[in-house]
Backbone as CSV, one residue per row, in Angstrom:
resi,resn,N_x,N_y,N_z,CA_x,CA_y,CA_z,C_x,C_y,C_z
1,UNK,-61.925,-72.956,53.057,-61.081,-73.156,51.909,-59.654,-73.450,52.391
2,UNK,-59.010,-74.435,51.780,-57.634,-74.793,52.101,-56.697,-73.960,51.231
3,UNK,-55.744,-73.294,51.881,-54.801,-72.455,51.145,-53.376,-72.870,51.470
4,UNK,-52.449,-72.483,50.594,-51.028,-72.774,50.779,-50.231,-71.814,49.908
5,UNK,-48.955,-72.108,49.746,-48.075,-71.313,48.880,-47.386,-72.258,47.905
6,UNK,-47.111,-71.771,46.707,-46.311,-72.484,45.716,-45.345,-71.470,45.128
7,UNK,-44.053,-71.636,45.411,-43.024,-70.695,44.974,-43.384,-69.251,45.327
8,UNK,-43.930,-69.051,46.512,-44.266,-67.708,46.967,-45.607,-67.189,46.499
9,UNK,-46.312,-67.969,45.699,-47.632,-67.567,45.203,-48.723,-68.199,46.060
10,UNK,-49.767,-67.435,46.346,-50.908,-67.976,47.080,-51.663,-68.952,46.183
11,UNK,-51.947,-70.131,46.742,-52.738,-71.125,46.017,-53.856,-71.615,46.928
12,UNK,-54.860,-72.215,46.333,-56.000,-72.737,47.096,-56.510,-74.012,46.433
13,UNK,-57.117,-74.843,47.246,-57.688,-76.088,46.732,-59.158,-75.841,46.429
14,UNK,-59.546,-76.028,45.162,-60.925,-75.717,44.761,-61.871,-76.910,44.915
15,UNK,-61.404,-77.956,45.580,-62.207,-79.168,45.748,-61.772,-80.277,44.824
16,UNK,-61.090,-79.927,43.744,-60.590,-80.917,42.784,-59.098,-80.815,42.543
17,UNK,-58.599,-79.582,42.490,-57.202,-79.356,42.123,-56.722,-78.054,42.764
18,UNK,-55.402,-77.931,42.951,-54.823,-76.682,43.442,-54.810,-75.665,42.319
19,UNK,-55.229,-74.421,42.643,-55.245,-73.327,41.667,-54.576,-72.105,42.289
20,UNK,-54.050,-71.228,41.424,-53.507,-69.957,41.905,-54.672,-69.073,42.335
21,UNK,-54.533,-68.479,43.506,-55.628,-67.676,44.063,-55.973,-66.470,43.208
22,UNK,-54.980,-65.876,42.539,-55.259,-64.654,41.779,-55.838,-64.919,40.389
23,UNK,-55.443,-66.013,39.732,-55.881,-66.253,38.349,-56.790,-67.468,38.193
24,UNK,-56.819,-68.303,39.207,-57.572,-69.578,39.201,-57.012,-70.576,38.178
25,UNK,-55.807,-70.322,37.653,-55.147,-71.304,36.787,-54.695,-72.471,37.645
26,UNK,-54.749,-73.672,37.075,-54.343,-74.847,37.844,-52.829,-74.864,38.037
27,UNK,-52.415,-75.220,39.245,-50.985,-75.264,39.568,-50.265,-76.339,38.751
28,UNK,-50.778,-77.574,38.659,-50.043,-78.603,37.908,-49.786,-78.235,36.444
29,UNK,-50.711,-77.513,35.831,-50.565,-77.180,34.412,-49.776,-75.894,34.164
30,UNK,-49.569,-75.088,35.189,-48.986,-73.762,34.968,-47.776,-73.424,35.832
31,UNK,-47.349,-74.319,36.722,-46.284,-73.970,37.661,-44.952,-73.657,36.985
32,UNK,-44.658,-74.252,35.851,-43.379,-73.988,35.187,-43.337,-72.612,34.532
33,UNK,-44.488,-72.045,34.234,-44.559,-70.730,33.597,-44.788,-69.601,34.601
34,UNK,-45.010,-69.962,35.846,-45.372,-68.978,36.867,-44.117,-68.379,37.497
35,UNK,-44.098,-67.073,37.672,-42.978,-66.394,38.318,-42.996,-66.645,39.826
36,UNK,-41.891,-66.361,40.460,-41.803,-66.447,41.912,-42.688,-65.353,42.513
37,UNK,-43.496,-65.718,43.463,-44.384,-64.756,44.111,-43.660,-63.795,45.027
38,UNK,-42.378,-64.062,45.312,-41.608,-63.171,46.180,-40.782,-62.175,45.373
39,UNK,-39.934,-62.686,44.469,-39.035,-61.782,43.721,-39.571,-61.424,42.335
40,UNK,-40.577,-62.149,41.848,-41.167,-61.852,40.550,-40.425,-62.424,39.359
41,UNK,-39.350,-63.184,39.610,-38.550,-63.737,38.513,-39.041,-65.128,38.136
42,UNK,-38.860,-65.486,36.862,-39.189,-66.824,36.379,-38.018,-67.764,36.632
43,UNK,-38.255,-69.061,36.439,-37.171,-70.036,36.523,-36.093,-69.684,35.498
44,UNK,-34.863,-70.139,35.754,-33.825,-70.043,34.728,-34.146,-71.064,33.645
45,UNK,-33.435,-70.996,32.514,-33.678,-71.966,31.444,-33.363,-73.387,31.893
46,UNK,-32.508,-73.524,32.928,-32.197,-74.850,33.470,-33.231,-75.318,34.491
47,UNK,-34.161,-74.428,34.841,-35.218,-74.792,35.784,-34.926,-74.436,37.234
48,UNK,-33.902,-73.597,37.480,-33.533,-73.219,38.842,-34.232,-71.930,39.261
49,UNK,-34.299,-71.722,40.576,-34.772,-70.434,41.079,-33.850,-69.364,40.518
50,UNK,-34.417,-68.346,39.898,-33.623,-67.333,39.215,-32.674,-66.598,40.155
51,UNK,-33.088,-66.364,41.372,-32.239,-65.628,42.307,-31.021,-66.439,42.736
52,UNK,-31.075,-67.770,42.564,-29.941,-68.623,42.923,-29.092,-68.991,41.720
53,UNK,-29.721,-69.220,40.580,-28.988,-69.711,39.419,-28.533,-71.138,39.662
54,UNK,-27.457,-71.540,39.006,-26.904,-72.881,39.180,-25.813,-72.823,40.235
55,UNK,-25.989,-73.542,41.319,-25.016,-73.550,42.406,-24.211,-74.852,42.354
56,UNK,-22.911,-74.712,42.153,-22.044,-75.883,42.047,-22.003,-76.642,43.361
57,UNK,-21.970,-77.979,43.258,-21.862,-78.826,44.436,-23.182,-79.238,45.046
58,UNK,-24.279,-78.758,44.453,-25.594,-79.079,45.004,-26.419,-79.883,44.018
59,UNK,-27.206,-80.791,44.564,-28.171,-81.518,43.751,-29.406,-80.655,43.539
60,UNK,-29.865,-80.000,44.606,-31.066,-79.169,44.578,-30.896,-78.001,45.542
61,UNK,-31.649,-76.946,45.292,-31.678,-75.814,46.221,-32.970,-75.041,46.002
62,UNK,-33.415,-74.376,47.056,-34.591,-73.514,46.977,-34.327,-72.288,47.836
63,UNK,-34.657,-71.126,47.306,-34.431,-69.873,48.031,-35.455,-69.659,49.148
64,UNK,-36.567,-70.363,49.119,-37.625,-70.203,50.115,-38.741,-69.284,49.659
65,UNK,-38.513,-68.544,48.581,-39.541,-67.679,47.993,-40.200,-66.771,49.024
66,UNK,-39.337,-66.119,49.831,-39.838,-65.174,50.821,-40.032,-65.763,52.206
67,UNK,-39.890,-67.056,52.355,-40.027,-67.724,53.652,-38.723,-68.470,53.930
68,UNK,-37.843,-67.868,54.729,-36.508,-68.426,54.963,-36.562,-69.842,55.512
69,UNK,-37.601,-70.179,56.238,-37.719,-71.532,56.788,-37.935,-72.582,55.700
70,UNK,-38.369,-72.163,54.514,-38.583,-73.078,53.392,-37.336,-73.241,52.521
71,UNK,-36.316,-72.406,52.746,-35.087,-72.497,51.958,-34.346,-73.787,52.304
72,UNK,-33.670,-74.371,51.299,-32.858,-75.565,51.559,-31.763,-75.702,50.518
73,UNK,-30.755,-76.495,50.864,-29.749,-76.967,49.922,-29.639,-78.475,50.128
74,UNK,-29.526,-79.209,49.035,-29.340,-80.654,49.114,-28.063,-80.997,48.356
75,UNK,-27.168,-81.692,49.059,-25.894,-82.078,48.478,-26.029,-83.409,47.747
76,UNK,-25.017,-83.728,46.936,-25.048,-84.951,46.134,-25.043,-86.220,46.979
77,UNK,-24.627,-86.129,48.244,-24.659,-87.311,49.107,-26.035,-87.521,49.735
78,UNK,-26.986,-86.616,49.403,-28.351,-86.733,49.910,-28.618,-85.912,51.155
79,UNK,-27.566,-85.389,51.805,-27.783,-84.590,53.008,-28.421,-83.257,52.640
80,UNK,-29.169,-82.706,53.567,-29.951,-81.506,53.306,-29.843,-80.550,54.485
81,UNK,-29.658,-79.276,54.176,-29.632,-78.210,55.180,-30.791,-77.277,54.873
82,UNK,-31.497,-76.837,55.921,-32.680,-76.011,55.717,-32.582,-74.684,56.478
83,UNK,-33.430,-73.758,56.096,-33.575,-72.505,56.827,-32.414,-71.541,56.634
84,UNK,-32.103,-70.804,57.710,-31.070,-69.770,57.629,-29.711,-70.347,57.281
85,UNK,-29.413,-71.560,57.743,-28.139,-72.191,57.405,-28.043,-72.437,55.902
86,UNK,-29.139,-72.814,55.287,-29.156,-73.020,53.833,-28.876,-71.708,53.115
87,UNK,-29.436,-70.620,53.613,-29.210,-69.304,52.998,-27.733,-68.917,53.065
88,UNK,-27.084,-69.209,54.175,-25.654,-68.913,54.311,-24.857,-69.693,53.273
89,UNK,-25.160,-70.975,53.123,-24.466,-71.813,52.146,-24.742,-71.312,50.729
90,UNK,-25.981,-70.965,50.433,-26.322,-70.424,49.105,-25.509,-69.166,48.822
91,UNK,-25.406,-68.289,49.805,-24.667,-67.039,49.603,-23.187,-67.309,49.340
92,UNK,-22.611,-68.283,50.033,-21.208,-68.643,49.795,-21.034,-69.137,48.365
93,UNK,-21.907,-70.041,47.932,-21.774,-70.622,46.599,-22.089,-69.613,45.498
94,UNK,-23.005,-68.681,45.741,-23.355,-67.678,44.726,-22.195,-66.729,44.429
95,UNK,-21.322,-66.517,45.404,-20.197,-65.609,45.199,-19.271,-66.088,44.092
96,UNK,-19.283,-67.390,43.830,-18.343,-67.961,42.865,-19.056,-68.831,41.847
97,UNK,-20.201,-68.373,41.371,-20.984,-69.210,40.466,-20.469,-69.221,39.030
98,UNK,-19.589,-68.306,38.656,-19.089,-68.242,37.291,-17.594,-68.535,37.283
99,UNK,-17.167,-69.488,36.450,-15.756,-69.798,36.249,-15.005,-70.096,37.541
100,UNK,-15.609,-70.798,38.450,-14.918,-71.196,39.672,-13.927,-72.313,39.333
101,UNK,-12.735,-72.216,39.874,-11.733,-73.250,39.626,-12.005,-74.439,40.533
102,UNK,-11.449,-75.586,40.187,-11.602,-76.771,41.034,-11.053,-76.523,42.434
103,UNK,-9.946,-75.802,42.512,-9.358,-75.515,43.819,-10.276,-74.617,44.642
104,UNK,-10.837,-73.566,44.026,-11.778,-72.694,44.726,-13.003,-73.484,45.193
105,UNK,-13.500,-74.344,44.307,-14.671,-75.149,44.641,-14.375,-76.025,45.854
106,UNK,-13.243,-76.708,45.844,-12.878,-77.583,46.964,-12.710,-76.780,48.254
107,UNK,-12.115,-75.593,48.161,-11.955,-74.747,49.345,-13.299,-74.316,49.913
108,UNK,-14.218,-73.924,49.055,-15.532,-73.496,49.533,-16.343,-74.656,50.091
109,UNK,-16.229,-75.816,49.470,-16.948,-76.980,50.001,-16.381,-77.362,51.363
110,UNK,-15.072,-77.225,51.559,-14.459,-77.505,52.863,-14.963,-76.509,53.906
111,UNK,-15.075,-75.224,53.537,-15.620,-74.239,54.469,-17.047,-74.590,54.869
112,UNK,-17.826,-75.022,53.917,-19.203,-75.428,54.226,-19.204,-76.631,55.156
113,UNK,-18.312,-77.584,54.906,-18.231,-78.767,55.765,-17.854,-78.360,57.190
114,UNK,-16.875,-77.457,57.339,-16.484,-76.978,58.664,-17.668,-76.283,59.328
115,UNK,-18.379,-75.457,58.569,-19.554,-74.766,59.096,-20.572,-75.775,59.620
116,UNK,-20.840,-76.810,58.832,-21.832,-77.816,59.223,-21.374,-78.592,60.455
117,UNK,-20.071,-78.840,60.581,-19.551,-79.614,61.705,-19.507,-78.813,62.996
118,UNK,-19.365,-77.497,62.910,-19.167,-76.687,64.109,-20.396,-75.899,64.532
119,UNK,-21.346,-75.685,63.654,-22.525,-74.890,63.972,-23.629,-75.799,64.485
120,UNK,-23.986,-75.644,65.758,-24.983,-76.524,66.367,-26.346,-76.403,65.698
121,UNK,-26.752,-75.194,65.295,-28.027,-75.007,64.629,-28.033,-75.766,63.319
122,UNK,-26.927,-75.662,62.587,-26.825,-76.352,61.300,-26.887,-77.866,61.504
123,UNK,-26.215,-78.339,62.545,-26.186,-79.784,62.787,-27.596,-80.322,63.035
124,UNK,-28.406,-79.571,63.762,-29.754,-80.051,64.034,-30.627,-80.000,62.774
125,UNK,-30.246,-79.171,61.828,-31.030,-79.063,60.592,-30.601,-80.090,59.544
126,UNK,-29.427,-80.712,59.749,-28.895,-81.627,58.754,-29.714,-82.922,58.723
127,UNK,-30.073,-83.339,57.538,-30.758,-84.608,57.366,-29.846,-85.522,56.578
128,UNK,-29.661,-86.727,57.050,-28.806,-87.686,56.340,-29.633,-88.875,55.945
């Protein structure tokens, strides 16, 4: 049997379609209603990972659902950071997710840019 994970939930291929291992519900028909298999939270009303919420300055982000190597942030220019570096960036942005001023936002984005330029691990993870 072929198995995998979807948002931290165990899934398996039944020969026709991917299903959740515990309920046998089909993934394509039920993924939007399914909680995270790691933290147990549902998506936000905007469709984001609940533990992250809406992170300013990002096109997309994923917490990794219990697997740090699956975490990522994608910026509006299309560049993407994965793994532990993505978690660091998420944590920086989460600190100021409510009522952040334009100046604060620009300062934090500059810190992230400096981090990406100086951290060799981050540089190897960057996709352009």
